[in-house]
N, C-alpha and C positions, 0 to 999 in steps of 0.2 A: 326249709328256708322260709323266712317271713315274707319275702316278695311274692310267693305263690298264694299267701293268705289274703293279700290286699286285693279287693275287688276294684277293677277298673271300670265297671259298668256305672257306678254312681260316684263320680269324682266330686260332686257338689257337697257331699258329706264331709269332705276333707277341707273344705274352704272355711274360713272364719265366718262368724255370724254375718248375715247380710247387713250392709250399711244402711239399708232402707229402714230398718227398725230404729225408731227414735230413741228408745231406751238404751240401746247398745251403742249409739253413735257417740263419738267423742264430742264433748261440748266445748269446742275451741273458741266459740264466740262469747262465752261467759267469762267474766273477770275472775281471776284467781286471787282472792283476798290475801292469802298468805304470802304469795310472791309479791303482790303489790305492797303489802305492809313491809316486807323485807327490803324492797327497793326504796320505799320511803325512808326507812330507817338508815339504809345505806346512804341515801342522799343527805339526810340530816347529819349523819356522821361525817360525810365529806365536807359539808358546810362548816361544821364545828371544827374539824381539823384544819380547814383553810383559814378560819378565823384565828385559830391558835398559831398557825404558821405566820400569818401576818403580824400578830402581836409579838411573836418571838423575833421576827425580822426587825420590827421597830425597836425592841429592847436591845437587840444586837447592835443596831445602828447607834442608839443612844450610848450604850456601853463603850462602843468603839470610839465615839466622839469624846466621852469622858476620859477614856484611857489616853487618847492623843493629847487632850488638854493637860492631863496630869504629867505626861512625859515632857510637855513643853514647860510646865512649871518646874519640874525637877531640873531640866536643862538650865532654866533661868537661875534657880537657886544655886546650882553648881558654879555658874559664872559669877554670881554675886559672892559666893564663898571664896572662889579663887581671887577675885578682886580684893576682898577683905584681907585674905592671907598675904597678898602682895603688898597691900598698904601697911600691914603689920610688920613685914620684913623691912620695908623702907623706914618705918618709925624706929624699929629696933636698931637698924644700921646707923640711923642718925643719932641715937642715944649713945652708942658705943664710940662715936667719933669725937 
């Protein structure tokens, strides 16, 4: 068995390197330029996307307003055409009398 081969007299040999050694320590207080650069790019992308969203919302509002105006014009033209048709019927009726 392998458990018999493990020496229990020197357990420190099985520990990770001592954190007292500066070269082996994790340098958590140093900036990570790659991550910072990615975060900056991510932030820039978010700003660009938000600007595009705002622009598209403005375009949508403008397009919706234009569509509503066109619907109103179509409605007015239909009414005008109906009135003109009614007037023509009256004229035709008067001509045949």
